[in-house]
PLY file of the C-alpha trace (Angstrom):
ply
format ascii 1.0
element vertex 69
property float x
property float y
property float z
element edge 68
property int vertex1
property int vertex2
end_header
19.66 7.23 10.20
18.81 4.23 12.36
17.82 0.85 10.98
14.21 1.54 12.02
14.25 4.89 10.21
15.61 3.18 7.12
12.80 0.60 7.21
10.04 3.20 7.48
11.44 5.28 4.61
11.24 2.40 2.12
8.45 0.80 0.18
5.79 -1.72 1.12
4.12 -4.32 -1.08
0.76 -5.14 0.51
-1.45 -8.02 -0.64
-5.15 -7.86 0.11
-4.86 -4.07 -0.04
-8.38 -3.56 -1.35
-10.09 -3.93 2.02
-9.81 -4.88 5.67
-6.43 -5.47 7.24
-4.57 -4.97 3.96
-6.13 -1.54 3.39
-5.37 -0.60 7.01
-1.75 -1.65 6.58
-1.49 0.49 3.45
-2.79 3.54 5.31
-0.41 2.99 8.24
2.66 2.47 6.07
1.78 5.46 3.89
1.27 7.64 6.97
4.95 7.22 7.89
6.13 8.02 4.37
6.48 4.63 2.76
5.77 4.22 -0.95
3.06 1.62 -1.54
2.38 -1.15 -4.03
-1.25 -2.10 -3.35
-2.16 -5.59 -4.61
-5.58 -7.23 -4.55
-7.52 -9.80 -6.54
-10.01 -6.98 -7.11
-7.94 -4.46 -9.05
-10.56 -1.72 -8.74
-10.49 -1.92 -4.93
-6.69 -1.92 -4.92
-6.82 1.20 -7.09
-9.24 2.89 -4.67
-6.81 2.23 -1.82
-3.87 3.58 -3.83
-5.91 6.62 -4.88
-6.62 7.41 -1.21
-2.89 7.33 -0.45
-2.10 9.64 -3.37
-4.94 12.01 -2.40
-3.37 12.28 1.05
-0.02 13.22 -0.52
1.64 9.81 -0.57
3.04 7.61 -3.30
1.18 4.48 -4.38
0.43 2.25 -7.33
-2.10 -0.56 -7.58
-2.30 -3.86 -9.40
-4.98 -6.50 -9.61
-3.33 -9.86 -8.94
-4.22 -13.30 -7.65
-1.35 -14.28 -5.37
-2.62 -17.85 -5.35
-1.42 -18.26 -8.95
0 1
1 2
2 3
3 4
4 5
5 6
6 7
7 8
8 9
9 10
10 11
11 12
12 13
13 14
14 15
15 16
16 17
17 18
18 19
19 20
20 21
21 22
22 23
23 24
24 25
25 26
26 27
27 28
28 29
29 30
30 31
31 32
32 33
33 34
34 35
35 36
36 37
37 38
38 39
39 40
40 41
41 42
42 43
43 44
44 45
45 46
46 47
47 48
48 49
49 50
50 51
51 52
52 53
53 54
54 55
55 56
56 57
57 58
58 59
59 60
60 61
61 62
62 63
63 64
64 65
65 66
66 67
67 68
């Protein structure tokens, strides 16, 4: 396994995962097999993103957090 392969087989913690660039990053990382922790100030939107990953066969959890705290 190369270092790049090792990276892509890990997990990603994505802030702003409820929409926009964050949600796009979640989908990309999940598409290569990474497990996802989807974080967003709007917990419901983070959960929707995580649910989409799980529905596509991936692994994801969501949490509503304010990273500014």
